C-alpha positions as CSV (number, residue, x, y, z in Angstrom):
1,F,8.6,116.5,37.8
2,N,10.9,118.6,40.8
3,V,12.2,121.8,40.0
4,Y,15.0,120.6,38.4
5,G,13.1,118.8,36.0
6,Q,13.9,115.3,37.0
7,M,10.5,112.6,37.5
8,S,9.1,110.7,40.5
9,M,8.8,107.8,38.7
10,P,10.5,107.5,35.4
11,A,9.8,104.0,34.7
12,G,6.1,103.7,36.1
13,F,6.0,101.9,39.0
14,D,8.8,99.9,38.1
15,F,11.2,101.4,40.6
16,S,14.2,99.0,40.1
17,T,15.8,101.7,38.0
18,V,15.1,104.8,39.9
19,D,18.7,105.5,41.1
20,R,20.4,106.2,37.7
21,K,24.3,106.7,37.6
22,G,25.5,110.2,37.3
23,V,22.3,111.4,37.5
24,Y,21.0,113.6,40.7
25,G,17.2,112.2,40.4
26,Y,14.0,113.0,42.0
27,W,14.6,110.8,45.2
28,D,18.0,112.1,45.8
29,H,16.9,115.4,45.9
30,M,14.0,114.1,48.3
31,D,16.8,112.2,50.5
32,Y,18.5,115.5,50.8
33,I,15.5,117.4,51.7
34,I,14.6,114.9,54.9
35,D,18.3,114.8,56.1
36,R,18.3,118.2,55.9
37,A,15.3,118.6,57.9
38,A,16.6,116.6,60.3
39,A,19.9,117.9,60.9
40,H,17.5,120.7,61.9
41,G,15.1,118.8,64.0
42,I,12.2,118.9,61.9
43,Y,9.9,116.1,61.1
44,V,8.4,116.1,57.5
45,G,5.1,114.6,56.9
46,M,5.6,112.7,53.8
47,V,2.2,112.7,51.4
48,C,2.9,109.6,48.9
49,I,0.7,110.4,46.4
50,W,-2.1,113.4,45.4
51,G,-5.6,112.5,46.1
52,G,-6.6,114.1,43.0
53,M,-4.4,111.1,41.2
54,V,-6.1,108.2,43.0
55,K,-9.3,109.6,42.3
56,A,-7.9,110.1,38.7
57,G,-7.3,106.2,38.5
58,Q,-3.2,106.8,37.9
59,M,-2.5,104.5,40.6
60,N,-4.4,101.2,41.2
61,E,-4.0,98.5,44.2
62,A,-0.9,96.6,42.8
63,Q,0.5,99.6,41.9
64,A,-0.2,101.3,44.7
65,R,1.5,97.9,46.7
66,S,4.7,98.2,44.7
67,Y,4.8,102.2,45.8
68,G,4.6,101.5,49.0
69,M,7.4,98.9,49.4
70,F,9.6,101.3,47.3
71,L,8.8,104.0,49.8
72,A,9.3,102.0,53.2
73,N,12.3,100.3,52.2
74,R,14.1,103.7,51.2
75,Y,13.1,105.8,54.0
76,K,12.3,103.0,57.0
77,N,15.5,104.7,58.5
78,R,15.0,107.9,58.5
79,K,13.7,108.9,61.6
80,N,12.0,112.1,61.1
81,I,8.7,111.0,58.9
82,V,5.4,110.9,58.8
83,W,3.5,109.2,56.4
84,I,-0.1,110.9,55.2
85,M,-2.3,108.7,52.7
86,G,-4.9,110.8,51.2
87,G,-4.8,114.3,49.8
88,D,-7.6,116.5,50.2
89,I,-9.6,113.5,49.4
90,Q,-12.5,111.4,50.9
91,G,-11.8,108.4,52.1
92,D,-14.8,106.5,50.2
93,I,-13.0,107.3,46.8
94,R,-10.4,103.8,45.7
95,T,-10.4,103.3,49.7
96,G,-8.9,99.7,48.2
97,V,-5.5,101.7,46.7
98,W,-5.1,103.8,50.5
99,D,-5.3,100.6,52.1
100,A,-2.6,98.9,50.2
101,L,-0.2,101.4,50.0
102,A,-0.8,102.1,53.9
103,T,-0.9,98.5,54.6
104,T,2.7,97.7,52.6
105,I,4.4,100.8,54.2
106,K,3.5,99.5,57.6
107,S,4.4,96.2,56.6
108,I,7.8,97.6,56.1
109,D,8.1,100.1,58.0
110,T,6.4,100.1,61.8
111,G,8.7,103.0,62.7
112,H,6.5,105.9,61.9
113,L,3.1,107.4,62.6
114,M,0.8,107.0,60.0
115,T,-2.2,109.2,59.2
116,F,-5.1,110.4,56.7
117,H,-5.2,113.6,55.0
118,P,-9.1,114.0,53.9
119,R,-11.2,116.6,52.2
120,G,-12.6,119.8,53.6
121,R,-15.0,119.5,56.3
122,T,-14.2,115.5,56.9
123,T,-12.3,113.8,59.1
124,S,-9.7,110.4,58.6
125,A,-12.2,108.7,61.4
126,R,-15.8,108.7,59.2
127,W,-13.4,105.8,56.7
128,F,-10.2,104.5,58.8
129,N,-10.6,104.7,62.3
130,D,-10.4,100.9,62.9
131,R,-7.4,100.2,60.9
132,A,-4.7,99.1,62.0
133,W,-2.3,101.8,59.9
134,L,-3.8,104.7,61.2
135,D,-1.5,105.8,64.0
136,F,-4.1,109.1,64.7
137,N,-6.7,110.8,63.0
138,M,-6.8,114.2,60.7
139,F,-9.8,116.4,59.9
140,Q,-9.3,119.4,57.5
141,S,-12.0,122.2,59.1
142,G,-11.0,123.9,55.5
143,H,-11.2,127.7,54.8
144,R,-14.7,128.8,54.4
145,R,-16.4,131.5,56.8
146,Y,-19.9,130.7,58.6
147,G,-22.5,130.5,55.7
148,Q,-19.9,129.7,52.9
149,R,-20.9,126.5,51.4
150,M,-20.3,127.8,47.9
151,G,-23.0,126.0,46.1
152,N,-22.1,122.4,47.2
153,K,-25.0,119.8,46.9
154,Y,-22.5,117.4,49.2
155,Y,-22.1,119.0,52.8
156,P,-21.3,116.7,55.8
157,I,-21.7,119.3,58.1
158,P,-24.5,121.2,59.7
159,D,-24.7,124.9,57.7
160,G,-23.8,127.5,59.9
161,T,-20.7,125.7,61.5
162,E,-18.0,126.0,58.8
163,E,-15.6,127.7,61.5
164,D,-16.2,125.5,64.3
165,S,-13.2,123.6,64.1
166,W,-14.0,122.0,68.0
167,M,-16.8,119.7,66.5
168,Y,-14.6,117.5,64.4
169,V,-12.5,117.4,67.6
170,D,-15.7,116.5,70.0
171,S,-16.7,113.7,66.9
172,A,-13.6,111.8,67.2
173,W,-14.6,110.5,70.6
174,W,-17.5,108.4,69.0
175,Y,-14.9,106.2,67.0
176,K,-13.7,103.6,68.8
177,P,-10.5,102.5,69.4
178,V,-10.2,106.3,70.6
179,K,-7.3,108.1,68.8
180,P,-5.5,111.2,69.1
181,V,-6.4,113.6,66.3
182,I,-5.7,117.0,64.5
183,D,-6.7,119.4,62.1
184,G,-4.5,119.1,59.3
185,E,-5.9,122.2,57.5
186,P,-7.6,124.7,58.8
187,S,-7.7,128.6,57.6
188,Y,-4.1,129.7,56.6
189,E,-3.4,133.2,57.6
190,D,-4.1,136.1,54.9
191,I,-5.9,133.3,52.6
192,P,-9.5,134.1,51.1
193,Q,-12.3,132.7,53.2
194,G,-13.2,130.3,50.9
195,L,-10.0,130.2,49.2
196,H,-10.3,130.2,45.3
197,D,-11.4,134.1,45.2
198,A,-8.9,136.7,45.4
199,G,-12.1,139.8,46.2
200,E,-12.9,137.7,49.4
201,P,-12.2,139.1,52.8
202,R,-8.8,137.3,54.6
203,W,-8.2,135.5,57.6
204,T,-6.8,137.5,59.9
205,A,-4.0,136.1,62.5
206,A,-6.6,136.2,65.4
207,D,-8.7,134.0,63.1
208,V,-6.2,131.7,62.7
209,R,-5.1,131.8,66.5
210,R,-9.0,131.1,67.3
211,Y,-9.2,127.9,65.1
212,A,-6.1,126.9,67.3
213,Y,-7.3,127.5,70.5
214,W,-10.8,125.7,69.8
215,S,-8.9,122.7,68.1
216,V,-6.6,122.2,70.9
217,F,-8.4,123.0,73.7
218,A,-11.1,120.5,72.5
219,G,-8.6,117.5,73.1
220,S,-6.4,117.7,69.7
221,C,-3.0,116.9,69.9
222,G,-1.3,120.0,67.9
223,H,-2.2,122.2,65.6
224,T,-1.1,123.4,61.7
225,Y,-0.5,126.5,60.3
226,N,0.2,127.9,57.2
227,N,0.5,131.7,56.0
228,E,-0.3,133.4,52.6
229,I,2.8,135.5,52.9
230,I,4.8,132.9,52.2
231,C,4.8,132.4,48.4
232,H,3.6,129.1,47.2
233,C,7.1,128.1,45.9
234,G,8.2,128.2,49.6
235,K,10.4,131.6,50.0
236,K,9.2,135.0,51.2
237,G,9.5,138.0,49.0
238,C,7.9,136.9,45.9
239,L,6.0,139.4,43.9
240,E,2.6,137.2,44.7
241,T,3.6,138.1,48.4
242,E,4.6,141.8,47.5
243,T,2.6,143.5,44.9
244,S,-0.6,141.2,44.3
245,G,-4.0,142.4,45.7
246,S,-3.6,139.8,48.6
247,A,-0.5,142.2,49.6
248,L,-2.7,145.4,49.2
249,H,-5.3,144.0,51.0
250,R,-3.0,142.7,53.8
251,I,-1.0,145.8,54.1
252,L,-3.8,147.9,54.5
253,L,-5.4,145.7,57.4
254,E,-1.5,146.0,59.2
255,R,-1.3,149.7,59.0
256,I,-4.7,151.0,59.9
257,A,-4.1,148.0,63.2
258,H,-1.3,150.2,63.5
259,G,-3.5,153.9,64.1
260,E,-3.0,154.9,60.5
261,Q,-6.2,156.5,58.9
262,S,-8.2,155.8,56.1
263,I,-12.2,156.0,54.9
264,L,-12.2,151.8,55.3
265,S,-10.9,152.0,58.8
266,H,-14.2,151.7,60.2
267,R,-14.6,148.7,57.7
268,T,-11.8,146.6,59.5
269,Q,-14.0,146.5,62.9
270,D,-16.6,144.5,60.7
271,T,-16.5,141.1,61.5
272,E,-19.4,140.0,60.2
273,K,-19.2,141.3,56.5
274,P,-15.1,141.8,56.3
275,L,-13.6,143.8,54.0
276,T,-13.1,143.2,50.3
277,L,-10.4,143.7,47.7
278,D,-12.8,145.6,45.4
279,E,-13.9,148.3,48.3
280,I,-9.9,148.7,48.4
281,I,-10.3,149.5,45.1
282,D,-12.8,151.6,45.1
283,A,-10.7,153.4,47.9
284,I,-8.2,154.4,45.6
285,N,-10.1,155.6,42.7
286,K,-12.1,158.2,45.5
287,E,-8.4,159.1,46.2
288,D,-8.3,157.6,50.1
289,L,-4.5,158.8,51.0
290,L,-3.3,155.6,52.6
291,C,-5.2,153.2,50.0
292,I,-2.7,155.6,47.6
293,E,0.3,155.5,49.3
294,I,-0.1,151.6,49.6
295,I,-0.7,151.1,46.1
296,E,2.1,153.5,45.1
297,E,4.6,151.0,46.7
298,I,3.4,148.1,45.8
299,G,4.1,149.7,42.0
300,Q,7.4,150.9,42.9
301,K,8.4,147.2,44.0
302,L,6.8,145.5,41.0
303,G,8.5,148.4,38.5
304,K,11.5,147.6,40.1
305,Q,11.2,144.0,39.3
306,I,10.1,144.9,35.8
307,A,13.1,147.2,35.2
308,G,15.2,143.9,35.7
309,L,13.4,142.1,33.1
310,I,13.6,144.6,30.8
311,N,17.1,145.2,31.1
312,L,17.4,141.4,30.4
313,F,15.2,141.0,27.4
314,N,14.3,144.7,25.8
315,P,10.6,143.9,25.4
316,E,8.3,146.4,23.1
317,L,5.1,145.6,25.2
318,V,4.8,145.1,29.0
319,I,1.2,144.5,30.4
320,I,0.1,145.2,33.6
321,G,-3.3,142.9,34.7
322,G,-5.2,141.6,37.3
323,T,-7.4,143.1,39.9
324,I,-4.8,146.1,41.1
325,S,-4.5,147.3,37.5
326,Q,-8.0,148.4,38.0
327,T,-6.6,151.4,39.9
328,E,-5.3,152.7,36.5
329,D,-3.0,155.5,36.7
330,Y,-1.7,155.1,40.8
331,I,-0.3,151.7,39.5
332,L,1.0,152.3,36.6
333,Q,3.0,156.3,37.3
334,P,5.0,154.2,40.0
335,I,5.6,151.3,37.7
336,K,7.2,153.7,35.2
337,S,8.9,155.8,37.3
338,A,10.6,152.8,39.1
339,I,11.8,151.4,35.6
340,R,12.9,154.7,34.5
341,K,14.5,154.8,38.1
342,Y,16.4,151.3,37.8
343,S,16.5,149.9,33.8
344,L,19.3,151.0,31.2
345,N,17.8,154.6,29.2
346,L,19.0,152.9,26.1
347,V,16.8,150.1,26.2
348,N,13.5,151.4,28.2
349,Q,12.9,153.7,25.8
350,D,11.9,150.5,23.8
351,S,9.2,149.4,25.9
352,T,5.9,150.5,26.2
353,I,4.2,150.2,29.5
354,A,0.6,149.5,29.2
355,L,-2.6,148.0,31.7
356,S,-4.5,145.1,30.4
357,K,-7.5,146.2,29.0
358,L,-8.9,142.8,30.0
359,K,-8.3,143.9,33.8
360,S,-9.1,141.2,36.4
361,K,-10.6,138.9,34.0
362,A,-7.0,138.6,31.7
363,G,-6.2,135.4,33.7
364,V,-9.1,133.5,33.1
365,I,-10.1,134.0,29.2
366,G,-5.7,133.4,28.6
367,A,-6.8,130.0,30.2
368,C,-9.6,130.0,28.0
369,M,-8.1,130.6,24.6
370,L,-5.4,128.2,26.0
371,A,-7.5,125.3,26.5
372,R,-9.1,126.5,23.2
373,S,-6.3,126.2,20.7
374,K,-5.1,123.0,22.5
375,T,-8.4,121.4,21.7
376,F,-8.3,122.5,18.2
377,E,-4.6,121.2,17.9
378,C,-6.0,117.7,18.7
């Protein structure tokens, strides 16, 4: 489904009725996106289907050929496309499906480049370098710092080499024929190291530049970049980027870098053990002035947005959860102040603002409770 609620495959892998009269469908919007990108000189990497769906058996080889025929015929004349097979998956998982999809597209569309997006710490050259459909190799150096193995049993690289993006480029020359290579997913700016734990230190601008330098100087044909300040929805200014724990971490590092003082200033110089969000929360509760100032600014921004929701819905109770709720009154009082300032008096008097008793565990526990409820409904 896209944001408008339209399905990509309303009739499964039968695409004969995908364009319905009077309906602005999924593929109509995809056409629009590609055309708008072309108008601005932008190329679009078309990930045909994500790897997890293929791994789960949601597309077989026959269906892949049907899907490939549809995609190739629809987009062969649009010049600003690069086809991307895979999607964060090892190439030895359901290899026949990827070959069927790729070869079908290439049999119809010979005018676009094609590659394969592999799992972290792997390269497409390992499985597909000899394929005629693969025009250039892609590797994913991934998001882990040195030594951050995270308990994985299967580990295709030597321990302690997680940040050595250059070695994937170097290894590409072992395969024949030699093909261009690019890092399709390096460490992204301002994401947690290891990707999933918001309490981990975050990759900085200097880190992502280092990844680019090492990769390009080793011989890659370009580089890719992403920044967590841009929300997952693709926009800037969302609450996730402005009022979250990651925003607190990012803003503190930026302000210390510009010369402001904190009891954590010395910690930002430690590259072996980077500053964590837990340390910032602790500094706030120890009354560090800079950290308190930043959390108050975040509280003001969050309170302003909550005020709008109170004006619309007049809720009886608003609960503040997540990691930053551990700062207690340092976040709660600015939120309440902003709500009083930006909401209607007749409405906000009916709404209680409280901190979650579950703090940072609220999301995990809520997800578990939802899963339990769904299980018992069956």
